[in-house]
All heavy atoms as a GROMACS GRO file, in nm:
protein
  547
    1MET      N    1  11.595  14.776   9.898
    1MET     CA    2  11.461  14.813   9.936
    1MET      C    3  11.398  14.696  10.013
    1MET      O    4  11.400  14.582   9.967
    1MET     CB    5  11.379  14.844   9.810
    1MET     CG    6  11.234  14.868   9.839
    1MET     SD    7  11.134  14.865   9.692
    1MET     CE    8  11.111  15.034   9.662
    2PRO      N    9  11.342  14.722  10.132
    2PRO     CA   10  11.282  14.613  10.210
    2PRO      C   11  11.152  14.563  10.146
    2PRO      O   12  11.086  14.637  10.072
    2PRO     CB   13  11.254  14.677  10.346
    2PRO     CG   14  11.253  14.823  10.321
    2PRO     CD   15  11.338  14.849  10.201
    3LEU      N   16  11.122  14.439  10.172
    3LEU     CA   17  10.998  14.382  10.122
    3LEU      C   18  10.879  14.444  10.194
    3LEU      O   19  10.890  14.481  10.311
    3LEU     CB   20  10.996  14.231  10.146
    3LEU     CG   21  11.100  14.150  10.070
    3LEU    CD1   22  11.097  14.006  10.115
    3LEU    CD2   23  11.075  14.159   9.921
    4PRO      N   24  10.766  14.457  10.126
    4PRO     CA   25  10.649  14.512  10.195
    4PRO      C   26  10.600  14.413  10.300
    4PRO      O   27  10.612  14.292  10.285
    4PRO     CB   28  10.546  14.527  10.082
    4PRO     CG   29  10.590  14.435   9.975
    4PRO     CD   30  10.740  14.424   9.988
    5ILE      N   31  10.549  14.467  10.408
    5ILE     CA   32  10.495  14.381  10.514
    5ILE      C   33  10.353  14.344  10.475
    5ILE      O   34  10.267  14.431  10.459
    5ILE     CB   35  10.499  14.453  10.650
    5ILE    CG1   36  10.643  14.481  10.687
    5ILE    CG2   37  10.428  14.371  10.756
    5ILE    CD1   38  10.661  14.559  10.815
    6LEU      N   39  10.332  14.218  10.456
    6LEU     CA   40  10.201  14.167  10.415
    6LEU      C   41  10.138  14.087  10.527
    6LEU      O   42  10.208  14.033  10.613
    6LEU     CB   43  10.215  14.078  10.291
    6LEU     CG   44  10.280  14.144  10.170
    6LEU    CD1   45  10.301  14.041  10.061
    6LEU    CD2   46  10.195  14.260  10.119
    7ARG      N   47  10.010  14.078  10.525
    7ARG     CA   48   9.940  13.997  10.623
    7ARG      C   49   9.974  13.850  10.598
    7ARG      O   50   9.966  13.802  10.484
    7ARG     CB   51   9.790  14.019  10.608
    7ARG     CG   52   9.711  13.946  10.710
    7ARG     CD   53   9.566  13.981  10.700
    7ARG     NE   54   9.496  13.897  10.795
    7ARG     CZ   55   9.368  13.881  10.797
    7ARG    NH1   56   9.292  13.945  10.712
    7ARG    NH2   57   9.312  13.802  10.884
    8PRO      N   58  10.013  13.778  10.703
    8PRO     CA   59  10.049  13.637  10.682
    8PRO      C   60   9.930  13.554  10.637
    8PRO      O   61   9.816  13.582  10.673
    8PRO     CB   62  10.098  13.591  10.820
    8PRO     CG   63  10.071  13.701  10.914
    8PRO     CD   64  10.026  13.820  10.839
    9ARG      N   65   9.957  13.454  10.557
    9ARG     CA   66   9.851  13.366  10.508
    9ARG      C   67   9.830  13.246  10.599
    9ARG      O   68   9.735  13.172  10.581
    9ARG     CB   69   9.882  13.320  10.368
    9ARG     CG   70   9.898  13.436  10.273
    9ARG     CD   71   9.826  13.410  10.148
    9ARG     NE   72   9.840  13.525  10.062
    9ARG     CZ   73   9.740  13.572   9.993
    9ARG    NH1   74   9.624  13.515  10.000
    9ARG    NH2   75   9.757  13.676   9.916
   10VAL      N   76   9.922  13.225  10.691
   10VAL     CA   77   9.906  13.119  10.791
   10VAL      C   78   9.928  13.180  10.928
   10VAL      O   79   9.993  13.284  10.942
   10VAL     CB   80  10.005  13.002  10.771
   10VAL    CG1   81   9.983  12.932  10.638
   10VAL    CG2   82  10.148  13.049  10.783
   11THR      N   83   9.875  13.116  11.029
   11THR     CA   84   9.890  13.168  11.164
   11THR      C   85  10.026  13.129  11.222
   11THR      O   86  10.091  13.035  11.174
   11THR     CB   87   9.781  13.112  11.256
   11THR    OG1   88   9.798  12.970  11.266
   11THR    CG2   89   9.641  13.145  11.205
   12ALA      N   90  10.066  13.202  11.324
   12ALA     CA   91  10.189  13.168  11.395
   12ALA      C   92  10.179  13.028  11.453
   12ALA      O   93  10.278  12.954  11.456
   12ALA     CB   94  10.217  13.270  11.504
   13SER      N   95  10.062  12.990  11.496
   13SER     CA   96  10.041  12.856  11.550
   13SER      C   97  10.069  12.749  11.444
   13SER      O   98  10.133  12.648  11.470
   13SER     CB   99   9.897  12.842  11.602
   13SER     OG  100   9.872  12.712  11.644
   14ALA      N  101  10.020  12.772  11.322
   14ALA     CA  102  10.044  12.676  11.214
   14ALA      C  103  10.193  12.666  11.184
   14ALA      O  104  10.245  12.555  11.162
   14ALA     CB  105   9.967  12.718  11.088
   15VAL      N  106  10.264  12.779  11.184
   15VAL     CA  107  10.408  12.776  11.163
   15VAL      C  108  10.474  12.694  11.272
   15VAL      O  109  10.562  12.612  11.246
   15VAL     CB  110  10.467  12.919  11.158
   15VAL    CG1  111  10.619  12.916  11.160
   15VAL    CG2  112  10.417  12.993  11.035
   16GLY      N  113  10.431  12.714  11.396
   16GLY     CA  114  10.485  12.635  11.507
   16GLY      C  115  10.467  12.486  11.488
   16GLY      O  116  10.558  12.407  11.515
   17HIS      N  117  10.351  12.446  11.438
   17HIS     CA  118  10.327  12.302  11.413
   17HIS      C  119  10.419  12.250  11.302
   17HIS      O  120  10.470  12.138  11.311
   17HIS     CB  121  10.181  12.278  11.375
   17HIS     CG  122  10.086  12.294  11.489
   17HIS    ND1  123  10.083  12.208  11.597
   17HIS    CD2  124   9.992  12.388  11.513
   17HIS    CE1  125   9.989  12.247  11.681
   17HIS    NE2  126   9.933  12.357  11.633
   18LEU      N  127  10.441  12.332  11.199
   18LEU     CA  128  10.530  12.290  11.091
   18LEU      C  129  10.675  12.283  11.138
   18LEU      O  130  10.750  12.197  11.094
   18LEU     CB  131  10.515  12.385  10.972
   18LEU     CG  132  10.378  12.382  10.904
   18LEU    CD1  133  10.366  12.494  10.803
   18LEU    CD2  134  10.351  12.247  10.842
   19VAL      N  135  10.714  12.370  11.230
   19VAL     CA  136  10.848  12.364  11.289
   19VAL      C  137  10.862  12.236  11.371
   19VAL      O  138  10.960  12.163  11.359
   19VAL     CB  139  10.877  12.490  11.374
   19VAL    CG1  140  11.003  12.472  11.458
   19VAL    CG2  141  10.890  12.613  11.285
   20LYS      N  142  10.761  12.207  11.455
   20LYS     CA  143  10.766  12.085  11.537
   20LYS      C  144  10.772  11.960  11.452
   20LYS      O  145  10.833  11.860  11.490
   20LYS     CB  146  10.643  12.079  11.628
   20LYS     CG  147  10.648  12.176  11.742
   20LYS     CD  148  10.523  12.168  11.827
   20LYS     CE  149  10.520  12.279  11.928
   20LYS     NZ  150  10.393  12.285  12.001
   21ALA      N  151  10.709  11.965  11.334
   21ALA     CA  152  10.711  11.849  11.244
   21ALA      C  153  10.842  11.839  11.167
   21ALA      O  154  10.864  11.742  11.095
   21ALA     CB  155  10.594  11.858  11.145
   22GLY      N  156  10.930  11.940  11.181
   22GLY     CA  157  11.058  11.936  11.111
   22GLY      C  158  11.051  11.984  10.968
   22GLY      O  159  11.144  11.966  10.891
   23LEU      N  160  10.940  12.048  10.930
   23LEU     CA  161  10.923  12.095  10.793
   23LEU      C  162  10.976  12.236  10.772
   23LEU      O  163  11.002  12.277  10.659
   23LEU     CB  164  10.775  12.088  10.753
   23LEU     CG  165  10.716  11.947  10.757
   23LEU    CD1  166  10.566  11.951  10.744
   23LEU    CD2  167  10.779  11.862  10.648
   24LEU      N  168  10.990  12.311  10.880
   24LEU     CA  169  11.049  12.445  10.877
   24LEU      C  170  11.142  12.459  10.996
   24LEU      O  171  11.126  12.389  11.095
   24LEU     CB  172  10.940  12.554  10.887
   24LEU     CG  173  10.842  12.567  10.772
   24LEU    CD1  174  10.734  12.668  10.808
   24LEU    CD2  175  10.914  12.609  10.645
   25VAL      N  176  11.238  12.550  10.986
   25VAL     CA  177  11.329  12.579  11.096
   25VAL      C  178  11.297  12.718  11.149
   25VAL      O  179  11.290  12.815  11.073
   25VAL     CB  180  11.477  12.573  11.050
   25VAL    CG1  181  11.570  12.617  11.161
   25VAL    CG2  182  11.511  12.433  11.004
   26TYR      N  183  11.274  12.726  11.280
   26TYR     CA  184  11.244  12.852  11.346
   26TYR      C  185  11.372  12.932  11.362
   26TYR      O  186  11.469  12.884  11.419
   26TYR     CB  187  11.180  12.822  11.482
   26TYR     CG  188  11.147  12.943  11.565
   26TYR    CD1  189  11.048  13.031  11.526
   26TYR    CD2  190  11.215  12.968  11.683
   26TYR    CE1  191  11.016  13.140  11.602
   26TYR    CE2  192  11.185  13.079  11.760
   26TYR     CZ  193  11.085  13.165  11.719
   26TYR     OH  194  11.054  13.275  11.795
   27LEU      N  195  11.373  13.053  11.309
   27LEU     CA  196  11.492  13.137  11.316
   27LEU      C  197  11.484  13.243  11.425
   27LEU      O  198  11.580  13.314  11.449
   27LEU     CB  199  11.515  13.207  11.181
   27LEU     CG  200  11.537  13.116  11.061
   27LEU    CD1  201  11.550  13.198  10.935
   27LEU    CD2  202  11.659  13.028  11.082
   28GLY      N  203  11.371  13.255  11.490
   28GLY     CA  204  11.357  13.353  11.596
   28GLY      C  205  11.236  13.440  11.575
   28GLY      O  206  11.145  13.407  11.502
   29GLY      N  207  11.237  13.555  11.638
   29GLY     CA  208  11.126  13.647  11.629
   29GLY      C  209  11.032  13.632  11.747
   29GLY      O  210  11.052  13.548  11.834
   30GLU      N  211  10.932  13.713  11.750
   30GLU     CA  212  10.832  13.705  11.855
   30GLU      C  213  10.741  13.585  11.828
   30GLU      O  214  10.719  13.550  11.713
   30GLU     CB  215  10.746  13.832  11.855
   30GLU     CG  216  10.820  13.957  11.891
   30GLU     CD  217  10.727  14.076  11.890
   30GLU    OE1  218  10.612  14.063  11.935
   30GLU    OE2  219  10.770  14.181  11.844
   31PRO      N  220  10.686  13.525  11.934
   31PRO     CA  221  10.596  13.410  11.913
   31PRO      C  222  10.478  13.442  11.819
   31PRO      O  223  10.437  13.356  11.742
   31PRO     CB  224  10.547  13.377  12.053
   31PRO     CG  225  10.657  13.425  12.143
   31PRO     CD  226  10.712  13.549  12.075
   32ARG      N  227  10.429  13.565  11.824
   32ARG     CA  228  10.317  13.600  11.735
   32ARG      C  229  10.361  13.620  11.591
   32ARG      O  230  10.280  13.617  11.499
   32ARG     CB  231  10.247  13.726  11.784
   32ARG     CG  232  10.174  13.708  11.914
   32ARG     CD  233  10.100  13.831  11.955
   32ARG     NE  234  10.173  13.953  11.921
   32ARG     CZ  235  10.121  14.073  11.913
   32ARG    NH1  236   9.994  14.090  11.939
   32ARG    NH2  237  10.193  14.178  11.883
   33PHE      N  238  10.490  13.646  11.571
   33PHE     CA  239  10.544  13.672  11.437
   33PHE      C  240  10.673  13.593  11.418
   33PHE      O  241  10.783  13.649  11.412
   33PHE     CB  242  10.572  13.822  11.419
   33PHE     CG  243  10.451  13.908  11.442
   33PHE    CD1  244  10.439  13.981  11.559
   33PHE    CD2  245  10.349  13.914  11.349
   33PHE    CE1  246  10.328  14.060  11.582
   33PHE    CE2  247  10.237  13.991  11.371
   33PHE     CZ  248  10.226  14.065  11.488
   34PRO      N  249  10.663  13.460  11.407
   34PRO     CA  250  10.785  13.378  11.395
   34PRO      C  251  10.857  13.406  11.263
   34PRO      O  252  10.796  13.441  11.163
   34PRO     CB  253  10.731  13.235  11.400
   34PRO     CG  254  10.590  13.246  11.355
   34PRO     CD  255  10.542  13.381  11.398
   35VAL      N  256  10.988  13.390  11.267
   35VAL     CA  257  11.070  13.410  11.149
   35VAL      C  258  11.118  13.272  11.103
   35VAL      O  259  11.174  13.196  11.181
   35VAL     CB  260  11.191  13.501  11.180
   35VAL    CG1  261  11.281  13.515  11.058
   35VAL    CG2  262  11.144  13.637  11.227
   36VAL      N  263  11.092  13.242  10.978
   36VAL     CA  264  11.140  13.118  10.917
   36VAL      C  265  11.211  13.155  10.787
   36VAL      O  266  11.193  13.263  10.732
   36VAL     CB  267  11.024  13.018  10.890
   36VAL    CG1  268  10.967  12.966  11.020
   36VAL    CG2  269  10.915  13.081  10.806
   37HIS      N  270  11.293  13.064  10.738
   37HIS     CA  271  11.373  13.091  10.620
   37HIS      C  272  11.283  13.092  10.496
   37HIS      O  273  11.211  12.996  10.470
   37HIS     CB  274  11.483  12.986  10.604
   37HIS     CG  275  11.589  13.029  10.510
   37HIS    ND1  276  11.570  13.031  10.375
   37HIS    CD2  277  11.715  13.073  10.533
   37HIS    CE1  278  11.680  13.074  10.317
   37HIS    NE2  279  11.770  13.101  10.412
   38PRO      N  280  11.286  13.200  10.417
   38PRO     CA  281  11.198  13.209  10.301
   38PRO      C  282  11.220  13.100  10.197
   38PRO      O  283  11.125  13.057  10.131
   38PRO     CB  284  11.227  13.348  10.242
   38PRO     CG  285  11.344  13.400  10.314
   38PRO     CD  286  11.366  13.319  10.437
   39ASP      N  287  11.343  13.051  10.182
   39ASP     CA  288  11.368  12.943  10.087
   39ASP      C  289  11.300  12.814  10.132
   39ASP      O  290  11.250  12.737  10.050
   39ASP     CB  291  11.518  12.919  10.068
   39ASP     CG  292  11.585  13.032   9.991
   39ASP    OD1  293  11.514  13.111   9.925
   39ASP    OD2  294  11.709  13.042  10.000
   40GLN      N  295  11.297  12.790  10.264
   40GLN     CA  296  11.228  12.672  10.316
   40GLN      C  297  11.078  12.684  10.291
   40GLN      O  298  11.013  12.586  10.255
   40GLN     CB  299  11.252  12.654  10.465
   40GLN     CG  300  11.386  12.599  10.499
   40GLN     CD  301  11.392  12.568  10.646
   40GLN    OE1  302  11.329  12.632  10.729
   40GLN    NE2  303  11.470  12.467  10.679
   41VAL      N  304  11.024  12.803  10.312
   41VAL     CA  305  10.881  12.825  10.288
   41VAL      C  306  10.850  12.801  10.141
   41VAL      O  307  10.752  12.735  10.108
   41VAL     CB  308  10.840  12.967  10.333
   41VAL    CG1  309  10.695  12.995  10.295
   41VAL    CG2  310  10.861  12.984  10.483
   42ALA      N  311  10.933  12.853  10.052
   42ALA     CA  312  10.911  12.835   9.909
   42ALA      C  313  10.918  12.687   9.870
   42ALA      O  314  10.835  12.638   9.792
   42ALA     CB  315  11.014  12.915   9.830
   43ALA      N  316  11.015  12.615   9.925
   43ALA     CA  317  11.027  12.472   9.895
   43ALA      C  318  10.906  12.395   9.948
   43ALA      O  319  10.854  12.305   9.880
   43ALA     CB  320  11.156  12.417   9.955
   44LEU      N  321  10.860  12.430  10.067
   44LEU     CA  322  10.744  12.364  10.125
   44LEU      C  323  10.620  12.393  10.039
   44LEU      O  324  10.539  12.304  10.012
   44LEU     CB  325  10.723  12.411  10.269
   44LEU     CG  326  10.612  12.345  10.348
   44LEU    CD1  327  10.634  12.194  10.361
   44LEU    CD2  328  10.600  12.408  10.485
   45ALA      N  329  10.606  12.516   9.992
   45ALA     CA  330  10.491  12.555   9.911
   45ALA      C  331  10.487  12.481   9.777
   45ALA      O  332  10.379  12.460   9.721
   45ALA     CB  333  10.491  12.705   9.888
   46ARG      N  334  10.602  12.440   9.726
   46ARG     CA  335  10.608  12.369   9.598
   46ARG      C  336  10.579  12.220   9.610
   46ARG      O  337  10.561  12.152   9.508
   46ARG     CB  338  10.746  12.387   9.535
   46ARG     CG  339  10.770  12.525   9.478
   46ARG     CD  340  10.896  12.530   9.394
   46ARG     NE  341  11.016  12.491   9.469
   46ARG     CZ  342  11.096  12.576   9.533
   46ARG    NH1  343  11.070  12.704   9.531
   46ARG    NH2  344  11.202  12.532   9.597
   47ARG      N  345  10.575  12.168   9.732
   47ARG     CA  346  10.555  12.024   9.748
   47ARG      C  347  10.415  11.983   9.703
   47ARG      O  348  10.316  12.046   9.738
   47ARG     CB  349  10.576  11.984   9.894
   47ARG     CG  350  10.722  11.992   9.934
   47ARG     CD  351  10.744  11.945  10.072
   47ARG     NE  352  10.707  11.806  10.091
   47ARG     CZ  353  10.756  11.729  10.186
   47ARG    NH1  354  10.845  11.777  10.270
   47ARG    NH2  355  10.716  11.605  10.199
   48ARG      N  356  10.409  11.878   9.625
   48ARG     CA  357  10.280  11.827   9.578
   48ARG      C  358  10.196  11.770   9.692
   48ARG      O  359  10.075  11.769   9.685
   48ARG     CB  360  10.302  11.718   9.473
   48ARG     CG  361  10.357  11.770   9.345
   48ARG     CD  362  10.376  11.655   9.246
   48ARG     NE  363  10.440  11.701   9.126
   48ARG     CZ  364  10.377  11.725   9.014
   48ARG    NH1  365  10.248  11.706   9.006
   48ARG    NH2  366  10.444  11.768   8.908
   49ASP      N  367  10.264  11.723   9.797
   49ASP     CA  368  10.192  11.663   9.909
   49ASP      C  369  10.162  11.764  10.020
   49ASP      O  370  10.129  11.726  10.131
   49ASP     CB  371  10.269  11.544   9.965
   49ASP     CG  372  10.407  11.580  10.020
   49ASP    OD1  373  10.459  11.688   9.985
   49ASP    OD2  374  10.462  11.501  10.097
   50LEU      N  375  10.170  11.894   9.990
   50LEU     CA  376  10.148  11.997  10.092
   50LEU      C  377  10.011  11.984  10.160
   50LEU      O  378  10.004  11.988  10.282
   50LEU     CB  379  10.166  12.137  10.034
   50LEU     CG  380  10.146  12.252  10.133
   50LEU    CD1  381  10.244  12.241  10.249
   50LEU    CD2  382  10.161  12.385  10.062
   51PRO      N  383   9.902  11.964  10.086
   51PRO     CA  384   9.772  11.949  10.156
   51PRO      C  385   9.773  11.833  10.256
   51PRO      O  386   9.722  11.847  10.368
   51PRO     CB  387   9.672  11.924  10.043
   51PRO     CG  388   9.735  11.989   9.923
   51PRO     CD  389   9.883  11.966   9.941
   52ALA      N  390   9.832  11.722  10.220
   52ALA     CA  391   9.839  11.608  10.312
   52ALA      C  392   9.927  11.640  10.433
   52ALA      O  393   9.894  11.602  10.546
   52ALA     CB  394   9.892  11.484  10.239
   53LEU      N  395  10.039  11.710  10.411
   53LEU     CA  396  10.126  11.749  10.522
   53LEU      C  397  10.052  11.841  10.619
   53LEU      O  398  10.062  11.824  10.741
   53LEU     CB  399  10.250  11.821  10.470
   53LEU     CG  400  10.354  11.737  10.398
   53LEU    CD1  401  10.460  11.826  10.336
   53LEU    CD2  402  10.417  11.637  10.494
   54LEU      N  403   9.979  11.936  10.565
   54LEU     CA  404   9.904  12.027  10.651
   54LEU      C  405   9.796  11.953  10.728
   54LEU      O  406   9.776  11.977  10.847
   54LEU     CB  407   9.844  12.141  10.568
   54LEU     CG  408   9.945  12.236  10.504
   54LEU    CD1  409   9.874  12.336  10.416
   54LEU    CD2  410  10.030  12.304  10.608
   55ASP      N  411   9.725  11.861  10.660
   55ASP     CA  412   9.623  11.781  10.729
   55ASP      C  413   9.685  11.701  10.843
   55ASP      O  414   9.625  11.686  10.949
   55ASP     CB  415   9.555  11.685  10.632
   55ASP     CG  416   9.454  11.753  10.543
   55ASP    OD1  417   9.415  11.869  10.572
   55ASP    OD2  418   9.414  11.692  10.444
   56ARG      N  419   9.804  11.649  10.821
   56ARG     CA  420   9.869  11.563  10.920
   56ARG      C  421   9.927  11.642  11.036
   56ARG      O  422   9.922  11.598  11.150
   56ARG     CB  423   9.980  11.484  10.851
   56ARG     CG  424  10.040  11.376  10.939
   56ARG     CD  425  10.140  11.287  10.866
   56ARG     NE  426  10.105  11.263  10.728
   56ARG     CZ  427  10.187  11.286  10.625
   56ARG    NH1  428  10.308  11.332  10.644
   56ARG    NH2  429  10.149  11.262  10.502
   57HIS      N  430   9.984  11.760  11.009
   57HIS     CA  431  10.062  11.829  11.111
   57HIS      C  432   9.999  11.955  11.170
   57HIS      O  433  10.044  12.001  11.274
   57HIS     CB  434  10.200  11.865  11.055
   57HIS     CG  435  10.282  11.747  11.018
   57HIS    ND1  436  10.329  11.657  11.112
   57HIS    CD2  437  10.322  11.700  10.898
   57HIS    CE1  438  10.396  11.561  11.051
   57HIS    NE2  439  10.394  11.585  10.921
   58VAL      N  440   9.899  12.012  11.104
   58VAL     CA  441   9.839  12.137  11.153
   58VAL      C  442   9.693  12.111  11.186
   58VAL      O  443   9.612  12.091  11.096
   58VAL     CB  444   9.853  12.251  11.049
   58VAL    CG1  445   9.791  12.380  11.103
   58VAL    CG2  446   9.999  12.272  11.012
   59PRO      N  447   9.659  12.109  11.314
   59PRO     CA  448   9.520  12.081  11.351
   59PRO      C  449   9.427  12.195  11.309
   59PRO      O  450   9.469  12.310  11.295
   59PRO     CB  451   9.525  12.069  11.504
   59PRO     CG  452   9.647  12.142  11.545
   59PRO     CD  453   9.743  12.134  11.430
   60LEU      N  454   9.301  12.161  11.289
   60LEU     CA  455   9.201  12.262  11.256
   60LEU      C  456   9.174  12.350  11.376
   60LEU      O  457   9.174  12.305  11.489
   60LEU     CB  458   9.070  12.195  11.213
   60LEU     CG  459   9.073  12.114  11.084
   60LEU    CD1  460   8.938  12.048  11.062
   60LEU    CD2  461   9.109  12.200  10.966
   61GLY      N  462   9.145  12.476  11.351
   61GLY     CA  463   9.103  12.567  11.456
   61GLY      C  464   8.956  12.545  11.486
   61GLY      O  465   8.887  12.470  11.415
   62PRO      N  466   8.902  12.608  11.590
   62PRO     CA  467   8.762  12.587  11.627
   62PRO      C  468   8.663  12.619  11.515
   62PRO      O  469   8.570  12.544  11.492
   62PRO     CB  470   8.741  12.682  11.746
   62PRO     CG  471   8.876  12.718  11.793
   62PRO     CD  472   8.970  12.700  11.679
   63GLU      N  473   8.686  12.729  11.445
   63GLU     CA  474   8.595  12.765  11.336
   63GLU      C  475   8.604  12.666  11.220
   63GLU      O  476   8.504  12.628  11.162
   63GLU     CB  477   8.625  12.907  11.287
   63GLU     CG  478   8.595  13.013  11.388
   63GLU     CD  479   8.449  13.015  11.430
   63GLU    OE1  480   8.361  13.005  11.342
   63GLU    OE2  481   8.423  13.026  11.551
   64GLN      N  482   8.724  12.624  11.187
   64GLN     CA  483   8.742  12.529  11.079
   64GLN      C  484   8.686  12.394  11.117
   64GLN      O  485   8.627  12.325  11.034
   64GLN     CB  486   8.891  12.516  11.044
   64GLN     CG  487   8.949  12.645  10.993
   64GLN     CD  488   9.098  12.648  11.011
   64GLN    OE1  489   9.151  12.601  11.112
   64GLN    NE2  490   9.169  12.707  10.916
   65GLY      N  491   8.702  12.354  11.242
   65GLY     CA  492   8.651  12.227  11.288
   65GLY      C  493   8.500  12.221  11.280
   65GLY      O  494   8.442  12.119  11.244
   66ARG      N  495   8.434  12.331  11.315
   66ARG     CA  496   8.288  12.336  11.305
   66ARG      C  497   8.242  12.317  11.162
   66ARG      O  498   8.148  12.246  11.135
   66ARG     CB  499   8.238  12.470  11.358
   66ARG     CG  500   8.176  12.461  11.493
   66ARG     CD  501   8.099  12.586  11.527
   66ARG     NE  502   8.183  12.705  11.537
   66ARG     CZ  503   8.255  12.736  11.643
   66ARG    NH1  504   8.257  12.658  11.748
   66ARG    NH2  505   8.326  12.846  11.644
   67GLY      N  506   8.311  12.382  11.067
   67GLY     CA  507   8.274  12.369  10.928
   67GLY      C  508   8.295  12.230  10.874
   67GLY      O  509   8.220  12.182  10.791
   68ALA      N  510   8.399  12.163  10.922
   68ALA     CA  511   8.431  12.030  10.872
   68ALA      C  512   8.335  11.924  10.924
   68ALA      O  513   8.300  11.830  10.854
   68ALA     CB  514   8.574  11.992  10.910
   69SER      N  515   8.290  11.939  11.048
   69SER     CA  516   8.208  11.833  11.107
   69SER      C  517   8.063  11.875  11.132
   69SER      O  518   7.981  11.794  11.168
   69SER     CB  519   8.270  11.788  11.240
   69SER     OG  520   8.263  11.894  11.333
   70GLY      N  521   8.034  12.005  11.118
   70GLY     CA  522   7.899  12.051  11.143
   70GLY      C  523   7.875  12.083  11.290
   70GLY      O  524   7.766  12.124  11.330
   71ARG      N  525   7.974  12.060  11.376
   71ARG     CA  526   7.961  12.090  11.519
   71ARG      C  527   8.098  12.128  11.572
   71ARG      O  528   8.199  12.106  11.508
   71ARG     CB  529   7.905  11.971  11.595
   71ARG     CG  530   7.990  11.847  11.583
   71ARG     CD  531   7.921  11.727  11.651
   71ARG     NE  532   7.985  11.605  11.612
   71ARG     CZ  533   8.098  11.557  11.662
   71ARG    NH1  534   8.162  11.623  11.754
   71ARG    NH2  535   8.149  11.443  11.621
   72ALA      N  536   8.096  12.186  11.691
   72ALA     CA  537   8.224  12.226  11.752
   72ALA      C  538   8.304  12.103  11.789
   72ALA      O  539   8.250  12.000  11.827
   72ALA     CB  540   8.198  12.310  11.876
   73THR      N  541   8.438  12.116  11.775
   73THR     CA  542   8.525  12.005  11.811
   73THR      C  543   8.591  12.030  11.943
   73THR      O  544   8.603  12.138  11.989
   73THR     CB  545   8.634  11.985  11.704
   73THR    OG1  546   8.702  12.106  11.683
   73THR    CG2  547   8.574  11.935  11.575
   0.00000   0.00000   0.00000
C-alpha cells in the first residue's frame, strides 16, 4: 500500500539548501517536489543540533525575515 501524500513540512528550496550543505542526497524528482532518501530525513530529524544546522544552512524567507527583525530583509 503506498504512503499517503502529505503536504511537505519544508519547502523544496529548504531541501535544496540541505542538499547543498551535504546533509541530504538529492535522488531526483521535479524541482518543486525533490525526492530525498527517507532514512536520511529521519536521521537528520533526530539530530540534536538540527535547529543550529537549519539556522546555518537554510536562509529565512521574506516573511520569516520580517518577523525576526521587524522589517523586510
